[in-house]
C-alpha positions in Angstrom: 242.4 36.2 -15.3 244.8 39.0 -14.8 247.5 36.4 -13.3 247.1 34.2 -16.5 247.8 37.3 -18.7 250.8 38.3 -16.7 252.1 34.6 -16.8 251.7 34.6 -20.7 253.2 37.9 -21.1 256.5 36.8 -19.3 257.1 34.0 -21.7 259.4 34.3 -24.6 258.5 33.7 -28.3 260.0 30.1 -28.4 258.3 29.2 -24.9 254.9 30.4 -26.5 255.6 28.2 -29.6 256.3 25.2 -27.4 253.3 25.6 -25.4 250.8 26.1 -28.3 252.4 23.1 -30.2 251.6 21.0 -27.1 248.0 21.8 -27.1 245.7 19.1 -28.8 243.7 21.5 -31.0 246.5 23.7 -32.3 249.2 21.0 -32.4 248.3 19.7 -35.9 248.1 23.4 -37.3 251.3 24.3 -35.7 253.1 21.6 -37.6 254.8 23.3 -40.7 255.1 20.2 -42.6 251.4 19.5 -42.4 250.7 23.1 -43.2 252.7 22.8 -46.3 250.8 19.7 -47.4 247.6 21.4 -47.0 248.7 24.6 -49.1 249.9 22.1 -51.7 246.8 20.4 -51.8 244.8 23.6 -52.3 247.1 24.6 -55.1 246.8 21.2 -56.7 243.0 21.3 -56.7 242.9 25.0 -57.9 245.1 24.0 -60.8 242.8 21.1 -61.5 239.7 23.3 -61.7 241.5 25.7 -63.8 242.7 22.9 -66.2 239.0 21.6 -66.2 237.7 25.3 -66.9 240.5 25.7 -69.7 238.9 25.9 -73.1 240.0 23.6 -75.9 239.7 25.1 -79.2 240.0 22.7 -82.3 241.6 23.7 -85.5 239.1 25.1 -88.4 237.5 22.4 -90.2 237.5 24.1 -93.9 240.4 26.2 -94.4 239.3 27.1 -98.2 235.8 28.4 -96.9 237.3 30.3 -94.1 239.6 32.1 -96.3 237.0 32.7 -99.2 234.6 34.0 -96.5 237.0 36.6 -95.4 237.6 37.7 -99.0 234.0 37.5 -100.5 231.1 39.2 -98.5 228.5 37.3 -100.6 230.1 34.1 -99.9 230.2 34.7 -96.1 226.6 35.8 -95.7 225.2 32.9 -98.0 227.4 30.1 -96.6 227.4 30.7 -93.0 224.1 32.3 -92.6 221.9 30.6 -95.4 218.8 30.6 -93.6 218.9 34.4 -93.5 220.5 35.2 -97.0 218.6 32.3 -99.1 218.3 34.3 -102.2 221.0 35.6 -104.6 221.9 39.1 -103.6 220.7 41.9 -106.1 222.8 44.8 -107.3 221.4 47.2 -104.6 222.3 45.0 -101.8 225.6 44.3 -103.3 226.2 48.1 -103.4 225.4 48.3 -99.7 228.0 45.6 -98.9 230.5 47.4 -101.0 229.7 50.6 -99.5 230.1 49.4 -95.9 233.4 47.8 -96.7 234.8 50.9 -98.5 233.7 53.2 -95.7 235.7 50.9 -93.3 238.8 51.0 -95.5 238.8 54.5 -96.7 236.7 56.6 -94.5 234.3 59.1 -95.5 230.3 59.0 -95.4 227.7 57.2 -97.6 224.1 57.4 -97.7 222.0 54.8 -99.4 218.2 54.4 -99.8 216.7 51.1 -100.5 213.2 49.5 -100.8 211.7 48.7 -97.4 211.6 44.9 -96.6 214.7 44.2 -98.7 217.0 43.1 -95.7 218.9 46.1 -95.1 219.2 45.4 -91.4 220.5 41.9 -91.9 223.1 43.0 -94.3 224.5 45.7 -91.9 224.7 43.3 -89.0 226.6 40.3 -90.7 228.7 42.6 -93.1 229.8 44.3 -89.8 230.8 41.1 -88.3 232.8 40.1 -91.4 234.8 43.2 -91.6 235.5 42.8 -87.7 236.8 39.3 -88.5 238.8 40.2 -91.5 240.4 43.1 -89.3 239.4 45.9 -91.7 237.4 47.5 -88.8 238.2 46.9 -85.1 235.2 48.6 -83.5 232.1 48.9 -85.8 228.9 50.2 -84.0 225.3 49.5 -85.5 222.8 52.3 -84.6 219.2 51.3 -85.3 215.8 52.9 -84.4 215.7 52.1 -80.7 218.0 50.8 -78.0 215.6 47.9 -77.5 215.7 46.7 -81.0 219.3 47.1 -81.1 219.8 44.8 -78.0 217.5 42.1 -79.6 219.8 42.4 -82.9 222.9 41.9 -80.9 221.3 39.0 -79.2 220.6 37.2 -82.4 224.1 37.8 -83.6 225.6 36.2 -80.3 223.2 33.4 -80.7 224.4 32.7 -84.3 228.0 32.5 -82.8 226.9 29.9 -80.3 224.6 27.8 -82.4 225.7 27.9 -86.1 227.5 24.8 -86.8 229.2 26.0 -89.9 230.6 29.1 -88.2 231.7 27.2 -85.2 233.7 24.8 -87.4 235.4 27.2 -89.4 236.0 30.2 -86.9 236.4 28.3 -83.6 238.5 30.9 -82.0 235.5 33.1 -82.0 232.6 30.5 -81.9 233.9 28.2 -79.0 234.5 31.1 -76.5 231.0 32.4 -77.1 229.4 29.0 -77.1 231.0 28.2 -73.5 229.5 31.2 -72.1 225.9 30.3 -73.0 223.6 33.0 -71.6 225.8 33.7 -68.6 227.9 36.9 -69.1 229.5 36.2 -65.6 231.3 33.1 -67.0 233.5 35.5 -69.1 235.6 36.6 -66.0 237.1 33.2 -65.6 237.3 31.9 -69.2 240.9 30.8 -70.1 242.6 29.2 -73.2 246.2 27.6 -72.4 245.9 29.1 -68.9 245.3 32.8 -70.3 242.2 34.7 -69.6 240.5 35.4 -73.0 239.1 38.8 -71.7 235.9 38.0 -73.6 232.8 40.1 -72.7 229.0 39.8 -73.3 226.7 42.6 -72.6 223.3 43.8 -73.7 224.9 46.4 -76.0 228.2 45.1 -77.1 230.3 42.2 -77.5 234.0 42.1 -77.0 235.7 39.2 -78.9 238.3 36.8 -77.3 241.9 37.6 -77.2 243.8 34.6 -78.2 247.5 34.6 -79.2 249.1 32.2 -81.8 251.3 30.8 -79.1 248.2 29.5 -77.2 246.9 27.3 -80.0 249.1 24.6 -81.6 247.2 24.8 -84.9 247.7 28.7 -85.3 251.0 28.3 -87.6 248.6 27.3 -90.4 245.9 29.7 -89.9 245.7 33.7 -89.0 243.8 34.0 -85.8 240.9 36.5 -85.9 240.5 36.5 -82.2 242.0 39.9 -81.5 239.7 41.6 -78.9 237.5 43.2 -81.4 234.3 45.1 -80.3 231.0 45.0 -81.8 228.2 47.4 -80.3 224.8 47.8 -81.3 222.8 50.9 -80.0 219.6 52.8 -80.7 219.3 56.4 -81.9 217.7 57.2 -78.6 220.6 55.7 -76.7 223.6 57.1 -75.0 225.6 57.5 -78.1 227.9 60.4 -77.3 231.4 59.4 -75.9 230.9 55.7 -76.6 234.0 53.7 -75.7 234.9 50.3 -74.3 238.3 49.6 -72.9 239.5 53.1 -73.9 238.8 52.3 -77.6 236.5 54.4 -79.8 234.4 53.0 -82.8 236.1 52.9 -86.2 233.0 52.5 -88.2 229.4 53.7 -87.5 226.5 52.2 -89.6 223.2 54.0 -89.1 220.4 51.7 -90.1 216.9 53.0 -91.0 216.6 55.1 -87.9 213.5 57.1 -88.9 209.9 55.4 -88.4 206.8 56.8 -89.9 206.3 59.2 -87.0 209.9 60.5 -86.9 209.9 61.0 -90.6 206.8 63.2 -90.4 208.0 65.2 -87.4 210.0 68.5 -88.0 211.0 68.4 -84.4 212.3 64.6 -84.7 213.9 65.1 -88.1 216.0 67.8 -86.7 216.9 65.9 -83.6 218.0 62.8 -85.4 220.1 65.1 -87.9 221.8 66.6 -84.8 222.6 63.1 -83.5 224.0 62.1 -86.7 226.2 65.1 -87.2 227.1 65.7 -83.7 226.9 62.5 -81.5 227.6 60.1 -84.2 230.2 62.3 -86.1 231.9 62.9 -82.7 232.6 59.3 -82.0 235.9 59.0 -83.8 239.2 60.4 -82.6 240.6 63.9 -83.3 243.1 62.2 -85.8 240.7 59.7 -87.4 237.2 60.9 -87.9 234.7 58.1 -87.8 233.5 56.6 -91.1 229.6 56.7 -91.4 227.3 54.8 -93.7 223.5 55.6 -93.5 221.2 53.0 -95.0 217.5 54.2 -95.0 214.2 54.1 -96.8 212.7 57.4 -97.9 209.2 58.2 -96.5 208.7 61.8 -97.7 210.9 64.8 -99.1 211.4 66.3 -95.8 212.9 63.3 -93.7 216.5 62.7 -93.3 216.6 59.8 -95.6 215.7 62.0 -98.4 218.0 64.8 -97.3 221.1 62.7 -96.7 220.7 60.9 -100.1 220.3 64.1 -102.1 223.7 65.0 -103.4 222.6 68.8 -103.6 221.7 68.9 -99.7 224.3 66.6 -98.4 227.0 66.2 -101.2 229.6 64.6 -98.8 227.6 61.7 -98.2 227.5 60.7 -101.9 223.7 59.7 -101.6 222.3 56.9 -103.9 218.8 55.7 -104.3 217.4 52.4 -105.5 214.0 51.7 -106.9 212.3 48.3 -106.9 210.5 49.3 -110.1 213.2 50.1 -112.5 211.1 50.2 -115.6 207.2 49.7 -115.6 205.6 47.2 -118.0 204.7 48.1 -121.6 201.1 47.2 -121.4 199.8 49.8 -118.7 196.3 48.9 -119.5 196.6 45.5 -118.4 198.1 46.5 -115.1 195.3 48.9 -114.4 192.8 46.1 -115.3 194.5 43.9 -112.7 194.4 46.7 -110.1 190.6 47.2 -110.9 189.9 43.7 -110.3 191.8 43.4 -107.1 190.2 46.6 -105.7 186.6 45.6 -106.8 186.7 42.0 -105.5 183.5 40.4 -104.5 182.7 39.7 -100.7 183.1 35.9 -101.6 186.6 36.5 -102.8 188.4 38.3 -99.9 191.9 37.3 -101.4 191.1 38.7 -104.9 191.9 35.2 -106.4 190.0 36.4 -109.6 192.6 39.2 -110.2 195.3 36.6 -109.4 193.9 34.2 -112.2 193.9 37.3 -114.5 197.5 38.0 -114.0 198.5 34.3 -114.1 196.7 33.7 -117.5 198.1 36.7 -118.9 201.6 37.0 -117.1 204.0 37.0 -120.2 201.9 39.9 -121.7 201.4 42.0 -118.6 205.2 41.7 -117.4 206.8 42.4 -120.9 209.3 45.1 -120.8 209.3 45.4 -117.0 212.2 45.4 -114.9 212.5 45.2 -111.2 215.7 45.5 -108.9 214.8 42.2 -107.2 213.2 39.6 -108.9 213.1 37.3 -105.9 211.1 39.7 -103.7 207.6 37.9 -103.7 205.7 35.3 -101.4 206.2 31.8 -102.4 203.5 30.5 -100.0 200.6 28.5 -101.4 197.2 29.7 -101.0 194.4 27.5 -99.9 193.3 26.8 -103.4 196.5 25.1 -104.2 198.1 27.9 -106.4 200.8 30.4 -105.2 199.9 33.6 -103.4 201.8 35.5 -106.0 203.9 34.5 -109.1 206.5 37.3 -109.4 208.1 40.2 -107.9 206.1 42.2 -110.6 203.0 40.8 -109.5 203.9 41.4 -105.9 204.7 45.0 -106.4 201.3 45.7 -108.2 199.5 44.0 -105.4 201.0 46.5 -103.1 199.8 49.3 -105.5 196.3 48.0 -105.4 196.3 47.6 -101.6 198.2 50.9 -100.4 198.0 53.3 -103.4 200.6 54.3 -105.9 201.9 57.2 -103.7 202.6 55.0 -100.9 204.5 52.4 -103.0 206.5 55.3 -104.8 207.6 56.4 -101.4 208.1 53.2 -99.3 209.3 50.8 -102.3 210.8 53.0 -104.7 212.2 56.0 -102.6 210.6 58.4 -104.8 207.8 60.2 -102.6 205.6 62.7 -104.4 205.9 66.3 -103.8 202.9 66.6 -101.4 203.3 64.0 -98.8 200.4 65.4 -96.7 200.6 67.2 -93.2 203.8 67.0 -91.3 203.2 66.4 -87.5 205.6 66.6 -84.5 205.7 62.8 -84.4 205.0 62.0 -80.9 203.8 58.6 -80.0 202.3 57.0 -77.1 205.3 54.7 -76.8 207.6 57.8 -76.7 205.4 59.3 -73.9 205.5 56.1 -72.1 209.3 55.6 -72.4 210.0 59.1 -70.6 210.7 57.6 -67.4 212.1 59.8 -64.6 213.3 57.0 -62.4 211.4 58.5 -59.5 208.7 56.6 -57.7 205.1 58.1 -57.5 204.7 60.9 -55.1 208.4 61.6 -55.3 209.7 65.0 -56.5 213.2 65.7 -57.5 215.7 67.9 -55.9 215.6 71.5 -56.6 211.8 71.6 -57.1 210.5 75.1 -57.2 206.8 74.5 -58.0 204.3 71.8 -57.7 201.3 72.3 -59.8 198.3 70.3 -60.5 195.2 70.7 -62.8 191.9 68.9 -63.5 189.9 68.5 -66.6 186.2 68.3 -65.9 184.1 65.8 -67.7 180.5 64.6 -67.2 181.3 61.1 -66.2 185.0 61.3 -65.4 187.5 64.1 -64.3 191.0 63.7 -65.3 193.7 65.1 -63.2 197.7 65.6 -63.1 200.0 66.6 -60.7 203.6 68.0 -61.9 206.8 69.1 -60.2 208.9 71.6 -62.0 212.6 72.8 -61.8 213.9 76.1 -63.0 214.7 75.7 -67.0 211.3 74.2 -67.6 212.2 70.7 -66.5 209.0 68.9 -65.5 208.0 65.6 -63.8 204.7 64.0 -63.7 204.6 62.7 -60.2 200.8 61.7 -60.2 197.7 61.5 -62.3 194.5 59.7 -62.4 190.8 59.9 -62.8 188.0 61.2 -60.4 184.5 59.3 -61.2 181.6 61.6 -61.3 178.7 59.4 -59.5 175.1 60.4 -60.3 175.2 61.6 -64.0 173.5 60.2 -66.9 172.7 61.0 -70.4 169.5 62.6 -69.6 170.9 65.2 -67.3 171.6 68.8 -68.6 174.6 70.8 -67.8 173.1 72.6 -64.7 172.1 69.3 -63.1 175.4 67.8 -64.0 177.3 70.8 -62.4 175.8 70.1 -59.1 177.2 66.6 -59.0 180.5 67.9 -60.4 180.8 70.3 -57.5 180.9 67.3 -55.1 183.4 65.6 -57.4 185.6 68.5 -57.1 185.3 68.4 -53.2 186.5 64.9 -53.2 189.4 65.7 -55.5 190.3 68.7 -53.3 190.4 66.3 -50.1 192.3 63.6 -52.0 195.0 66.2 -53.4 195.5 68.0 -50.0 196.1 64.6 -48.4 198.8 63.2 -50.6 202.3 63.2 -49.3 204.5 64.5 -52.2 208.0 64.0 -50.7 211.4 65.4 -52.0 214.7 63.2 -51.7 215.2 64.2 -48.0 211.7 62.9 -47.0 210.3 66.6 -46.6 206.7 67.0 -47.7 206.0 69.8 -50.2 202.3 70.8 -50.6 200.6 71.5 -54.0 201.4 75.4 -54.9 198.8 75.8 -57.6 195.9 74.2 -59.1 194.0 75.1 -62.1 190.4 73.7 -62.6 189.0 73.5 -66.3 185.8 75.7 -66.6 185.3 75.4 -70.3 182.2 73.2 -70.5 181.2 73.3 -66.6 181.7 76.9 -65.9 179.5 77.4 -62.9 180.8 74.2 -61.0 184.5 75.5 -61.5 183.7 79.1 -60.5 181.6 78.0 -57.2 184.3 75.6 -56.2 187.4 78.0 -56.6 185.3 80.7 -54.9 184.5 78.6 -51.8 187.9 76.8 -51.7 190.1 79.7 -52.7 193.8 79.2 -51.8 195.5 77.2 -54.6 192.5 76.4 -56.8 191.7 78.9 -59.7 189.3 78.3 -62.6 191.0 78.3 -66.2 190.1 78.4 -69.8 191.9 77.7 -73.0 191.6 79.7 -76.1 192.5 79.1 -79.8 193.4 81.4 -81.2 194.5 83.2 -77.9 194.6 87.1 -77.9 197.8 88.2 -76.1 197.8 91.0 -73.7 200.7 93.4 -73.6 200.6 94.9 -70.2 198.8 94.5 -66.8 195.6 96.3 -66.3 193.4 97.0 -63.3 191.8 93.7 -63.5 194.2 91.7 -65.5 197.8 90.4 -64.6 199.7 89.3 -67.8 201.9 86.2 -68.0 203.7 84.4 -70.7 201.0 82.9 -73.0 198.4 83.4 -70.4 196.8 86.0 -68.1 194.7 86.2 -65.0 191.3 88.0 -65.3 189.3 89.3 -62.3 185.6 88.3 -62.6 184.0 90.5 -59.9 180.5 88.9 -60.4 182.1 85.4 -59.4 184.8 86.7 -57.0 187.4 84.4 -58.8 190.5 85.1 -61.0 190.2 83.2 -64.4 193.1 82.0 -65.9 193.0 82.4 -69.6 195.6 80.1 -71.5 197.0 80.0 -75.1 195.9 76.3 -75.6 198.2 76.0 -79.0 201.3 77.1 -76.9 201.0 74.9 -74.1 199.9 72.0 -75.8 202.9 72.4 -78.1 205.0 73.0 -74.9 204.0 69.5 -73.6 204.6 67.7 -76.9 207.9 69.3 -77.3 208.8 68.3 -73.7 208.0 64.8 -74.1 209.9 64.7 -77.4 212.8 66.0 -75.5 215.0 62.9 -74.1 214.8 62.9 -70.2 218.6 62.6 -69.7 221.6 64.3 -71.0 225.0 62.7 -71.7 225.9 63.3 -68.0 222.8 61.2 -66.9 221.3 64.5 -65.5 217.7 65.6 -66.2 217.7 67.6 -69.6 216.4 71.1 -69.7 212.9 71.5 -70.8 212.1 67.6 -70.7 209.0 66.2 -69.2 208.9 62.7 -67.7 206.7 60.4 -65.7 207.2 58.4 -62.4 208.3 54.7 -62.5 205.6 52.1 -63.8 203.7 50.4 -61.3 202.6 46.7 -62.0 200.5 47.0 -65.2 200.5 50.8 -65.3 202.9 51.3 -68.0 201.8 55.0 -69.0 200.7 53.9 -72.5 197.0 54.8 -71.9 198.2 58.3 -70.4 200.4 58.5 -73.4 197.5 57.9 -75.9 195.6 61.0 -74.3 198.8 63.2 -74.7 198.9 62.2 -78.5 195.3 62.3 -79.0 196.1 65.5 -80.8 199.0 66.3 -83.2 200.3 69.7 -84.2 200.7 69.5 -88.3 201.7 71.4 -90.9 200.0 71.1 -94.2 200.3 73.5 -97.2 201.7 76.4 -95.0 199.1 76.1 -92.3 199.6 74.8 -88.9 197.0 73.3 -86.8 196.2 70.8 -84.2 194.7 67.7 -85.7 192.6 65.4 -83.5 192.8 61.8 -83.7 189.2 61.1 -82.3 190.6 59.5 -79.0 190.3 61.0 -75.4 192.8 63.9 -74.8 191.7 64.7 -71.1 195.1 63.9 -69.6 196.8 66.2 -72.4 194.3 69.1 -71.3 195.3 68.3 -67.6 198.9 68.3 -68.4 199.1 71.4 -70.5 197.0 73.4 -67.7 199.7 72.0 -65.1 202.4 73.3 -67.2 200.7 76.6 -67.6 200.5 76.6 -63.9 204.4 76.5 -63.6 204.5 79.7 -65.5 202.3 81.3 -62.9 204.6 79.8 -60.1 207.7 81.6 -61.8 209.3 78.6 -63.6 211.4 79.9 -66.8 213.1 78.0 -69.6 216.2 80.2 -68.4 216.7 79.8 -64.7 217.1 83.1 -62.9 220.5 81.8 -61.6 221.8 81.7 -65.3 220.9 85.2 -66.1 224.0 87.2 -66.6 223.7 90.9 -65.4 226.0 93.0 -67.6 228.6 95.2 -65.6 228.2 99.0 -65.9 231.8 99.5 -66.8 234.5 97.3 -68.5 236.6 95.4 -65.9 233.6 95.4 -63.4 232.5 91.9 -62.0 229.1 90.5 -63.1 226.5 91.0 -60.4 223.4 89.0 -59.8 220.7 91.0 -58.3 218.0 89.3 -56.3 214.5 90.6 -57.7 212.5 92.5 -55.5 209.0 91.1 -55.2 206.3 93.8 -55.5 202.8 93.5 -54.2 199.8 94.3 -56.5 196.4 94.6 -54.8 193.2 93.9 -56.7 190.1 93.9 -54.3 190.7 91.3 -51.6 193.4 89.5 -53.7 197.2 89.9 -53.5 199.6 88.9 -56.4 203.4 88.5 -55.6 205.4 89.7 -58.6 208.6 87.8 -59.2 211.3 87.3 -61.7 209.3 85.4 -64.5 206.1 84.7 -62.7 203.3 85.3 -60.3 200.9 83.4 -58.3 198.0 84.3 -56.1 198.7 84.4 -52.3 197.2 81.4 -50.5 194.2 82.1 -48.5 193.5 80.3 -45.2 
């Protein structure tokens, strides 16, 4: 082998080429002529495939309609999207169209409250498209209630581009490129017109329109092209709005579309959060030289919600708020209306659809409706009833059916944007869906980096015990890493408390075994044991005391109090924490943790109301999130427990209002949260506490706290900055 290598090494370059060309395998490839032919063939085939892929765009079919649509919003909506806008637009909807266009042209902010169910969202979406085509707004962004809904709305718009025959015919430079993509966003990368890439883009939350120059289309001399790479985005108020840019372009117009649902409008926390998003996140989307124009379309639900605030010229004068009613002037014959409502509400069992009341209105329609004026005379059901007559005969009739069904106050609020002064108790607005949406991205049993405490809690019940395990970072950020139920076998309705507690004791032993065997792992794969576990002792005191006394270590009984009596300082048998304290019970040889129920429940609710991630995709301080869903386990049932009580304010009083549903995981979760306080977790992390220098010019110093030991009987407590926990035993 070495001899062959030496022989080849001694050959010159020309000798090597001659030797290779004579070999049967390499002879053909060494032929430069044949090599050039193969290269030309590849180039020819590539050109052929590119030509086949190149999009052919026909000229617009109806130039007059195209030109008129760009000038007339009402014509654009009715002509191209007649299946959506099949009725003449009323004065309030025309005002919405004009307000959106004026904001795009001249900037500024506008807020308009319209009746629910009058098509505000459709107006917003299609007017935005028209402004984009017209060139008034290069990058409009529509912000709705949720990211999921926003993505569905954008999908609808994209499908209209692809399937709407009239739009394809008159705006082919937009419709044909989107139609060619179908449902495959990946096709956008290779799409060309006249050999030039269109740079079209199709994503869940935005569309980038094709860029096609006049020299690429032979018919462009007769038309002004609208394919200029414009951007259209749809996002939810809960989405990552701050800093939104695509291809280095910032939004030019933000349309805020009915972002408050019923729960959000009754929650002081969510009202404040949404206002902050409107003012800070959405308001900051523009550039320093060109602030973004904003239009807020809404429906008022009470006198505290953002819809009411932004349309009140006294509270938000710069938004130039306007409110539209459906009922502009009530009927002259109020007595006849009241008779109809009475007939509708007192309908008999054999008349579930209140057709007797219908016939009363039909027979007296002219007299009943005399003098009445409504903003939209087309808004009533045209469907037939099984008796062959229509369901409703007019918009006025439809309005008073709603009054009969829902009450005058509800209609005044939802339909006339005129809520009464007293809109009932205002809660925090947390829903099971919000709780279930707070996903940490961590799998079950996985804890995040920088976890400083792992706490657990169990709520005792006669038939089932509910438990929660949570990891905590400094700053109060929590992660539900596991939760579940422990069945209590052997209990029945006939058993008294004493008999039940004996069975519960065995259930607690099973829970302990299961808890201590679980592998809670950090990102490095290291196992972290549970630091602290509270056991509810409210209803089954002896079982909890006996279990904690026997097991010791991390297990401690607890009891919630409302109202809670705060302790100011440590005493001989009492250690004071933040909204909790531990009290020595010598007779049972346990430390009982007494908790401020109201505070810790509110802590849990506010933490779930806090979005999980900040703008840098980092876990947000004082948020609470849940592990990734597993199969059918979507956390909605857990969320129903968390929201089974709501903190409401009514007439100056604040109290927890139960819904009547089970709240066991709420109790277990707030106990686990209280356990984080006992473990030293604080809303302000110790590393963030700045110690003022003694003298001007001195550097700030961070002093590590000294742990002081307190001895109470046989138990030791470690005192540390912001918290304390019992020392493990055994």
